[in-house]
C-alpha angles and dihedrals in degrees: 000000000000130000096262109033133043129186123233090258091052091050091050091051096043097047102029094238133125127254086242089057092053093046088049092053090048092050087051089052095242092118127040110194120181109254119220101176106297092343123100122207118192121211129216088260090054089053092050089048093050092051089053092047093050091047091048090051093048088055093048101255117155117243087245091056090048092050093049090051094047092048089058090065094086098050091112095235097108088265093295092133092045093050093045093051093042088053091051095048091044092050090051090047090049090053092048091049091051091050091049091049091050091050091048092049090051090051092049092051089050090049092050090053091049091051091051091051090048091047091054091049093048091046089051092050092050089047091050092048091051091047091053094052 
C-alpha cells in the first residue's frame, strides 16, 4: 500500500468492510475508485468518503442523505454549506434516536409490568396446585 492509492483488499482490511460493500458504494456513486482493467484503486479522497459513509450509516443516516452531504463538499465555500447541512441532519437524527429510545424505554417498562403480572399468575397457579394435593 502506498500513501495515495489502496487496492480493494487493502480497503477491506483497513475499514473492515467487504469487497461487495465497496462495489455497492461505487455503483451508488458514493466512491469513485480509479479503474485499471478489473483492478480498483482507491484514492485518499475515497478513503475519506468511506469513513464518512460508515460513520453516517452507524448513526442511521440513509445513503441518500449521505450522498447529499458528500456532494456538498465541492461547493467552494470551505465546506461551510456541507458542515451546516451535516449539523442539521445530525441534529434531526439525534432527536429521532432520542424519541426511539424513549419509546423503547416505555415498551421495556410495559413488558416488565406484564412479566410481573404473569409471574404472580404463575405463582398463584403453582400454589393452588400444591394446595390441592
